N, C-alpha and C positions, 0 to 999 in steps of 0.2 A: 274660415278661409276668407281672404281678402277678395272683394269683388272688384275686378279690373274693368276698365273701359272697354278693353277688347272682348271680354266675356259678355258684357252688356250688348256690345255691337253685334257679336255673333248670334246671340239669342234674338235680338231685334230683327236681324236679317232672316232668321229662320221662321220667326213667328209673326212678324208684322206688328207686334205689340208696341206700346209706347215705351220710351226710355225708362221712366220711373216704374212702370209695371215690371219691366224686365229686371231692373235693379232690385226691386222688392222681392220678386220671386227667387232670384238668385240668392238673396240673403236668407230667405226661408229654407232653401235647399243646400245651404253651405257651398254655393258655387257650382253645383252639379247642373250642367247645361241640359242634359237629357231629362232629368227630373223636372227642371224648371220649364222646359218646353212642354212636357206632358201636363203640368199644372196649368200653364197658359192655354193650352188647347182645350182643356176641360172648362176653364173659366170663359174662354171666348165662345165656345159652343153654348154655354149657359146664357151668355149675353145675347147670342143670336136667337135663342128660343124666346127670350123676353121681348124681343122686337118683332116677332113674326105676325102679330095682330095689327101692327101700325100700317096706316094707309100708304100705298105706293102709287102716286099719281104723276110722277115725273119719270124720265128715263130716256132711252134712245132705241132706235131701230138700227141693228148692225147687219151688214151684208158680208157674205163670204163667198167668193167664187174660187173653186178649186182649180189648180193649174190645168190648163187645157180648155177651160171654160165649159166643160160638159156637166158639171155639178155646181149648184149654187144654193145658198140658204139665206133666209132672212129671220132674224130673231128680235122680238120686242122684249126688252129687259127694263123693268120698272124699279124705281127707288123712291125715296121720300122727297128729295129736293133736287132742283136743277143744278145746285152747286156740286153735289156728288155725281150727278149724271155727266158732268163735264170733266171729271177727274180721269187721269190716265189709268188708274186701277180699275175703275168701273168700265171704261172703254175696252180695256184688255179682257175683262171678264166677259163682256158682250161678244168680243171677237172669238174668245175661246169657245163660247157656247154655239156661235154660228158655225165654227169649224167642226164642233162635235156633231151638230145636226147634219152637216154635209157628209161627214165620215160614217156616222153610225145609223142614220135614217130612223130616228125614233118616230113613233106614231102619236104619242101623247106626251104632255108635259109631266103629269104625275099619275100614280097608280089609281088615284080617285077618279080619273077620267075614263078608265077602262070600263066598257059596258058590263053590267051585271050579267053573270052567267057565261061570260066570254072565256074561252080557253087561252087567251093571251097571257103571257107572263109579264112580270115587272120589267124585263129586259127591253120592252118596247117603249118604256117611259124614260124620257130624257133625264129626269132627276135621279133615277135609280141606276143609270148606266155608269160603268167605270169611266173616269175621265181619261181621254185619249192621251193626254200629256203626262199623266201620272196615274197609272191603273190601280194604285194602292187606295185611292179615294174615289168616291162617287161624285157625280155632278152636284148633288145636294150638299155634300161635304165641302166642295170647292166654293159653292155659293155661301155657305155658313162661314167659311174662313173670310170671305170678302165682307160679309156683314160685320164680323168682328173687327176687321181692319177699318172699314169705312164708317161704322157706327150707325148705319141705317138699315132698315129692312129692304131686302131686294127680292124680287119675284120675277120669274119668267112668265110673261103674259101669254105669248103664243109664238109659233114659229111655222115656217113653211120651207120645204125643200123642193128643188127643181133638179131633174136629171134629163138630159137629152134622150129622146126616144120614148119617154114615159108619157102616158096620157092621164 
């Protein structure tokens, strides 16, 4: 099957992968966009795993205040370089995470932070929660997709949530 520019564009919009990556995977799958998307997802998650040990000393602090001003959240999101920290994609990820914290009230960043012997479930961990904008994926999956797109390791350092009337 001939690989068209429209097919490459469609796959690129779905996956966030580069043009040549999309074209090559479409060639491998004889133009099947669904199979190509699955292959790119698998490869991108592999790329994210390879980057997870890299240092994250740059980033941003993102604030989100829910309509009405009664709930707010701050999230510190780290990446490897200030160049990536200034991109629209990274800023959108930080905003999504701050919104998630405001909406879902997680207690910990990851399950490794849950105290030993505690009866708390993984649902209190930000990274294990379903993403509020797309419940088919977790926050961890959303971050991995961003790692694959941006090409750098990304970590949630910390967060805090405020709600009127709580102490």
